[in-house]
C-alpha positions as semicolon CSV with decimal commas, in nm:
position;residue;x (nm);y (nm);z (nm)
1;M;-2,301;2,589;1,462
2;K;-2,397;2,957;1,508
3;A;-2,034;3,066;1,470
4;A;-2,005;2,871;1,146
5;Q;-2,316;3,041;0,999
6;R;-2,158;3,388;1,035
7;I;-1,886;3,296;0,780
8;R;-2,001;3,344;0,423
9;P;-1,830;3,284;0,089
10;L;-1,614;3,561;-0,049
11;N;-1,817;3,837;-0,208
12;K;-1,563;3,913;-0,475
13;V;-1,495;3,671;-0,759
14;M;-1,172;3,484;-0,703
15;D;-0,907;3,537;-0,967
16;D;-0,627;3,303;-1,062
17;K;-0,395;3,433;-0,798
18;D;-0,650;3,378;-0,523
19;R;-0,706;3,020;-0,631
20;L;-0,334;2,963;-0,638
21;C;-0,305;3,097;-0,285
22;I;-0,585;2,867;-0,163
23;L;-0,405;2,569;-0,322
24;G;-0,099;2,679;-0,132
25;L;-0,291;2,694;0,197
26;S;-0,387;2,326;0,152
27;H;-0,016;2,251;0,209
28;V;-0,008;2,450;0,535
29;E;-0,091;2,217;0,820
30;F;0,001;2,429;1,125
31;L;-0,323;2,624;1,064
32;S;-0,653;2,453;1,117
33;P;-0,923;2,464;0,849
34;R;-1,122;2,702;1,066
35;E;-0,826;2,937;1,106
36;K;-0,759;2,936;0,733
37;L;-1,117;3,029;0,660
38;V;-1,132;3,303;0,924
39;L;-0,808;3,463;0,806
40;T;-0,917;3,447;0,444
41;E;-1,255;3,604;0,514
42;G;-1,117;3,861;0,757
43;L;-0,841;3,985;0,527
44;G;-1,073;4,004;0,224
45;G;-0,893;3,743;0,016
46;P;-0,637;3,463;0,041
47;S;-0,367;3,657;-0,148
48;R;-0,338;3,912;0,132
49;L;-0,254;3,640;0,382
50;F;0,071;3,567;0,201
51;D;0,180;3,928;0,254
52;L;0,184;3,875;0,632
53;S;0,468;3,746;0,846
54;L;0,434;3,468;1,102
55;P;0,413;3,712;1,400
56;D;0,138;3,901;1,222
57;I;-0,062;3,581;1,172
58;A;-0,008;3,484;1,535
59;E;-0,135;3,827;1,647
60;L;-0,450;3,789;1,436
61;L;-0,516;3,439;1,570
62;R;-0,423;3,544;1,931
63;R;-0,211;3,234;1,981
64;K;0,159;3,152;1,967
65;L;0,296;3,007;1,646
66;V;0,636;2,840;1,645
67;T;0,712;2,688;1,304
68;R;0,945;2,712;1,010
69;A;0,682;2,604;0,765
70;W;0,559;2,955;0,682
71;Q;0,766;3,023;0,368
72;P;0,529;3,199;0,123
73;E;0,751;3,147;-0,181
74;D;0,796;2,775;-0,116
75;I;0,423;2,736;-0,048
76;L;0,329;2,905;-0,375
77;R;0,579;2,683;-0,558
78;K;0,404;2,375;-0,415
79;A;0,074;2,527;-0,524
80;E;0,204;2,554;-0,882
81;E;0,300;2,183;-0,871
82;T;-0,044;2,095;-0,735
83;R;-0,220;2,293;-1,004
84;A;-0,017;2,109;-1,267
85;H;-0,167;1,779;-1,141
86;L;-0,522;1,909;-1,172
87;T;-0,641;1,837;-1,525
88;P;-0,990;1,845;-1,682
89;G;-1,145;1,500;-1,673
90;G;-0,896;1,376;-1,412
91;M;-0,826;1,534;-1,076
92;G;-1,006;1,857;-0,998
93;S;-1,078;2,095;-0,711
94;I;-1,374;2,283;-0,564
95;F;-1,312;2,595;-0,356
96;Y;-1,515;2,719;-0,066
97;G;-1,651;3,013;-0,257
98;D;-1,755;2,814;-0,565
99;P;-2,125;2,746;-0,622
100;E;-2,043;2,376;-0,665
101;Y;-1,921;2,350;-0,310
102;P;-2,141;2,109;-0,110
103;P;-2,397;2,314;0,084
104;R;-2,411;2,076;0,382
105;L;-2,033;2,074;0,415
106;R;-2,031;2,456;0,412
107;E;-2,252;2,456;0,724
108;I;-2,006;2,278;0,954
109;Y;-1,776;2,456;1,197
110;D;-1,450;2,386;1,013
111;P;-1,516;2,320;0,647
112;P;-1,215;2,261;0,421
113;L;-1,112;2,561;0,216
114;V;-1,066;2,340;-0,093
115;L;-1,178;1,994;-0,189
116;F;-0,975;1,782;-0,429
117;I;-1,203;1,556;-0,634
118;R;-1,152;1,263;-0,862
119;G;-1,458;1,143;-1,050
120;S;-1,816;1,284;-1,052
121;F;-1,930;1,469;-0,743
122;P;-2,303;1,446;-0,651
123;D;-2,531;1,732;-0,734
124;K;-2,683;1,958;-0,469
125;G;-3,019;1,780;-0,479
126;E;-2,879;1,433;-0,411
127;T;-2,918;1,262;-0,074
128;L;-2,606;1,120;0,092
129;A;-2,577;0,872;0,380
130;G;-2,260;0,775;0,561
131;I;-2,172;0,416;0,658
132;V;-1,867;0,369;0,878
133;G;-1,729;0,109;1,116
134;T;-1,427;-0,095;1,222
135;R;-1,161;-0,229;0,989
136;F;-1,186;-0,579;1,146
137;P;-1,557;-0,655;1,166
138;T;-1,732;-0,984;1,233
139;G;-1,918;-1,171;0,965
140;A;-2,248;-1,023;1,078
141;G;-2,102;-0,674;1,056
142;R;-1,968;-0,731;0,709
143;D;-2,303;-0,861;0,589
144;A;-2,492;-0,576;0,752
145;A;-2,269;-0,313;0,585
146;F;-2,298;-0,481;0,248
147;R;-2,677;-0,509;0,263
148;L;-2,712;-0,156;0,390
149;G;-2,498;-0,020;0,106
150;F;-2,686;-0,233;-0,140
151;D;-3,031;-0,110;-0,032
152;L;-2,925;0,254;-0,024
153;G;-2,757;0,229;-0,361
154;R;-3,060;0,062;-0,517
155;T;-3,280;0,340;-0,385
156;G;-3,065;0,616;-0,532
157;I;-2,904;0,740;-0,208
158;W;-2,530;0,805;-0,233
159;V;-2,316;0,615;0,013
160;V;-2,027;0,801;0,177
161;S;-1,746;0,617;0,355
162;G;-1,370;0,613;0,391
163;L;-1,272;0,322;0,160
164;A;-1,084;0,149;0,438
165;R;-1,085;-0,227;0,481
166;G;-1,375;-0,375;0,668
167;I;-1,708;-0,194;0,706
168;D;-1,618;0,093;0,472
169;R;-1,521;-0,125;0,183
170;E;-1,822;-0,354;0,230
171;A;-2,054;-0,054;0,213
172;H;-1,887;0,062;-0,112
173;D;-1,906;-0,286;-0,262
174;G;-2,272;-0,325;-0,174
175;C;-2,360;0,009;-0,331
176;E;-2,158;-0,069;-0,643
177;R;-2,318;-0,412;-0,672
178;A;-2,663;-0,253;-0,665
179;G;-2,569;-0,006;-0,940
180;G;-2,553;0,291;-0,704
181;R;-2,291;0,557;-0,659
182;S;-2,075;0,636;-0,362
183;V;-1,819;0,890;-0,235
184;A;-1,493;0,788;-0,072
185;V;-1,327;1,043;0,158
186;L;-0,954;0,982;0,196
187;G;-0,697;1,089;0,455
188;N;-0,429;1,149;0,190
189;G;-0,399;1,286;-0,160
190;I;-0,648;1,166;-0,424
191;D;-0,362;1,036;-0,638
192;L;-0,304;0,753;-0,388
193;V;-0,547;0,490;-0,268
194;Y;-0,484;0,384;0,091
195;P;-0,486;0,100;0,176
196;S;-0,358;-0,047;-0,149
197;S;-0,600;-0,340;-0,111
198;S;-0,886;-0,097;-0,183
199;R;-0,763;-0,008;-0,533
200;S;-1,010;-0,240;-0,706
201;A;-1,297;-0,095;-0,499
202;A;-1,184;0,258;-0,592
203;M;-1,175;0,173;-0,963
204;A;-1,523;0,020;-0,943
205;L;-1,643;0,328;-0,756
206;L;-1,516;0,562;-1,027
207;A;-1,647;0,343;-1,306
208;R;-1,997;0,369;-1,157
209;G;-1,986;0,748;-1,156
210;G;-1,875;0,797;-0,797
211;A;-1,614;1,027;-0,653
212;I;-1,297;1,020;-0,445
213;V;-1,259;1,330;-0,224
214;S;-0,989;1,470;0,002
215;E;-0,889;1,797;0,160
216;Y;-0,524;1,708;0,112
217;P;-0,349;1,791;-0,214
218;P;-0,204;1,520;-0,445
219;G;0,120;1,379;-0,315
220;V;0,037;1,404;0,059
221;P;0,078;1,062;0,221
222;A;-0,166;0,901;0,463
223;L;-0,068;1,015;0,812
224;R;-0,224;0,904;1,135
225;W;-0,375;1,238;1,236
226;H;-0,533;1,286;0,896
227;F;-0,802;1,022;0,953
228;P;-0,983;1,182;1,251
229;A;-0,989;1,507;1,057
230;R;-1,132;1,347;0,744
231;N;-1,419;1,193;0,948
232;R;-1,574;1,537;0,991
233;I;-1,599;1,556;0,609
234;I;-1,772;1,218;0,593
235;S;-2,041;1,332;0,836
236;G;-2,049;1,684;0,692
237;L;-2,141;1,563;0,342
238;C;-2,424;1,340;0,463
239;R;-2,773;1,385;0,593
240;G;-2,722;1,098;0,835
241;V;-2,457;0,848;0,941
242;V;-2,488;0,478;1,035
243;I;-2,229;0,323;1,270
244;V;-2,245;-0,046;1,172
245;E;-1,985;-0,196;1,411
246;A;-1,720;-0,022;1,615
247;P;-1,513;-0,119;1,916
248;E;-1,399;0,119;2,190
249;R;-1,164;0,395;2,073
250;S;-1,256;0,330;1,710
251;G;-1,224;0,601;1,449
252;A;-1,593;0,552;1,365
253;L;-1,679;0,696;1,703
254;F;-1,514;1,021;1,600
255;T;-1,750;1,027;1,303
256;A;-2,042;0,979;1,538
257;E;-1,927;1,272;1,752
258;Y;-1,890;1,494;1,448
259;A;-2,234;1,394;1,325
260;L;-2,393;1,495;1,652
261;E;-2,205;1,826;1,658
262;Q;-2,308;1,898;1,298
263;G;-2,673;1,819;1,362
264;R;-2,679;1,505;1,146
265;D;-2,897;1,198;1,202
266;L;-2,712;0,918;1,376
267;W;-2,802;0,548;1,381
268;V;-2,634;0,226;1,495
269;H;-2,694;-0,111;1,331
270;A;-2,841;-0,390;1,535
271;A;-2,597;-0,646;1,393
272;G;-2,289;-0,469;1,532
273;R;-2,366;-0,449;1,903
274;T;-2,221;-0,779;2,023
275;G;-1,873;-0,878;2,137
276;A;-1,564;-0,664;2,175
277;T;-1,590;-0,537;1,821
278;G;-1,930;-0,386;1,901
279;A;-1,848;-0,225;2,235
280;G;-1,846;0,126;2,091
281;T;-2,167;0,064;1,895
282;R;-2,332;-0,078;2,203
283;R;-2,232;0,231;2,407
284;L;-2,388;0,459;2,145
285;A;-2,711;0,261;2,158
286;E;-2,717;0,281;2,535
287;S;-2,662;0,660;2,509
288;G;-2,977;0,697;2,304
289;A;-2,876;0,642;1,940
290;P;-3,159;0,477;1,742
291;V;-3,097;0,116;1,641
292;I;-3,190;0,013;1,287
293;M;-3,211;-0,314;1,101
294;N;-3,217;-0,208;0,736
295;A;-3,231;0,090;0,501
296;A;-3,610;0,099;0,511
297;E;-3,600;0,260;0,854
298;I;-3,372;0,537;0,720
299;A;-3,612;0,600;0,431
300;D;-3,908;0,616;0,667
301;E;-3,725;0,866;0,886
302;W;-3,650;1,084;0,587
303;G;-3,993;1,039;0,428
304;M;-3,860;0,872;0,115
305;A;-4,006;0,583;-0,087
306;M;-3,778;0,283;-0,114
307;G;-3,909;0,192;-0,458
308;E;-3,775;-0,149;-0,556
309;L;-3,657;-0,235;-0,210
310;G;-3,830;-0,570;-0,214
311;D;-3,634;-0,693;-0,512
312;A;-3,317;-0,538;-0,371
313;R;-3,362;-0,719;-0,041
314;E;-3,408;-1,054;-0,217
315;Q;-3,099;-0,994;-0,429
316;A;-2,900;-0,877;-0,127
317;A;-3,012;-1,188;0,065
318;G;-2,887;-1,400;-0,223
319;E;-2,556;-1,217;-0,222
320;A;-2,526;-1,264;0,154
321;Y;-2,602;-1,636;0,122
322;W;-2,337;-1,677;-0,147
323;R;-2,085;-1,490;0,066
324;T;-2,172;-1,706;0,367
325;L;-2,101;-2,022;0,171
326;C;-1,772;-1,896;0,032
327;M;-1,634;-1,734;0,349
328;T;-1,562;-1,962;0,639
329;P;-1,556;-1,811;0,990
330;I;-1,209;-1,717;1,119
331;R;-1,118;-1,859;1,456
332;E;-0,898;-1,670;1,700
333;S;-0,627;-1,938;1,674
334;S;-0,597;-1,869;1,300
335;R;-0,518;-1,500;1,341
336;N;-0,176;-1,344;1,364
337;K;-0,107;-1,269;1,728
338;R;0,055;-0,932;1,652
339;T;-0,154;-0,784;1,369
340;R;-0,479;-0,979;1,434
341;H;-0,507;-1,034;1,059
342;P;-0,626;-1,375;0,930
343;L;-0,342;-1,606;0,847
344;P;-0,324;-1,742;0,491
345;P;-0,453;-2,099;0,445
346;R;-0,197;-2,378;0,448
347;P;-0,130;-2,508;0,096
348;A;-0,253;-2,855;0,013
349;R;0,017;-3,118;-0,017
350;S;0,016;-3,429;-0,232
351;L;0,025;-3,781;-0,086
352;R;0,376;-3,832;-0,220
353;H;0,495;-3,518;-0,041
354;R;0,330;-3,624;0,282
355;A;0,492;-3,964;0,263
356;A;0,833;-3,811;0,192
357;R;0,803;-3,590;0,503
358;R;0,728;-3,886;0,722
359;T;1,017;-4,091;0,592
360;R;1,359;-4,009;0,731
361;R;1,699;-4,181;0,713
362;P;1,830;-4,229;1,067
363;P;2,200;-4,249;1,153
364;D;2,214;-4,629;1,116
365;G;2,125;-4,599;0,746
366;R;1,794;-4,785;0,773
367;S;1,479;-4,616;0,642
368;R;1,190;-4,604;0,884
369;S;0,903;-4,379;0,964
370;S;0,990;-4,085;1,189
371;S;0,694;-4,163;1,413
372;S;0,850;-4,501;1,512
373;W;1,186;-4,357;1,629
374;S;1,274;-4,382;1,992
375;P;1,353;-4,065;2,188
376;R;1,724;-4,162;2,197
377;Q;1,734;-4,206;1,820
378;R;1,559;-3,872;1,771
379;G;1,823;-3,696;1,979
380;R;2,124;-3,875;1,822
381;R;2,334;-3,667;1,587
382;S;2,455;-3,783;1,253
383;R;2,825;-3,798;1,170
384;N;2,766;-3,565;0,878
385;T;2,560;-3,319;1,073
386;S;2,731;-2,999;1,180
387;A;2,776;-2,951;1,552
388;R;2,597;-2,618;1,525
389;D;2,285;-2,776;1,380
390;T;2,085;-2,886;1,688
391;R;1,735;-2,850;1,535
392;W;1,512;-3,150;1,494
393;P;1,484;-3,328;1,258
394;P;1,856;-3,301;1,177
395;R;1,965;-3,237;0,822
396;W;2,075;-3,588;0,719
397;G;2,353;-3,607;0,459
398;T;2,449;-3,237;0,481
């Protein structure tokens, strides 16, 4: 934290060339955000970095660099394409030296040099709280994330999450249902919503005046190593983070570690400490993380008035009751063994279709129910059945 405080924004006003060079650095992934910031500050501007060769950069960083990705002309060409995608009222960008840059995010050890934004970013005086968790939560975890996002949104606190399925999406939905605003931090470019099942939640988020944020330029796909890096931005934007439900080795635990390193408040929800999906949350609680039940405890910790929390709780309870009636619990036998996703329900069949399935024409030509066939008749082949077709029931008359 002390090392991060020694880095200040650039004293000189950035011109168009400097901004283009920073957009180009967003495409360079062999340098960490901390290294980009140190080089930019040390050289007196981002444009001077593009005058250096790869050995010169390695000497400044005091580490070995083996890559073919440092092609300044190609990087600046990609920066021109990125700038063409940034239009007023659509996708925009905020640079580290701009006064609109989030002050809490500037305090962390490795802040992004540029933020790509879609929508309306919160003002400096707004309070932000992060809600994260597993992608495959239990019913209690889903309800807890929804109610927590609902109460925070009704109070005027922005909700920050990753827009992933599960806890993240429930928190966004709860905040949107209460009329609040939220920020979604992505692990890819802001021109793509990942996963695609979160597109409706992203549209509702933007319609409510929220924002979609990423440190990756438009066109960058969602890669596996992007998500742990984006978790530091989720905690960096917030005053505190709530881990609703997380198993062992969950990505939400990375967010918890970043929150502690950045000096943010960290809580775990009481509803997400049971079972295998709550093993990580339970470990955080055993390590000393405070356990909360609702958003009122967060407001008391921050010295804020909840306002209309009573009405919000009643409405959230009604929403939870409606969701409980409409969503049946998923048994383990009804999940896909490989992906652990719920299997789709079996379609309803008419009585005529059921009767047709139970009626078969055996080899002797008589029609009888398949349940009354003897084992010998079930194993007998038809004259018209191919010798290769050994499945049961045989395809009669083919």
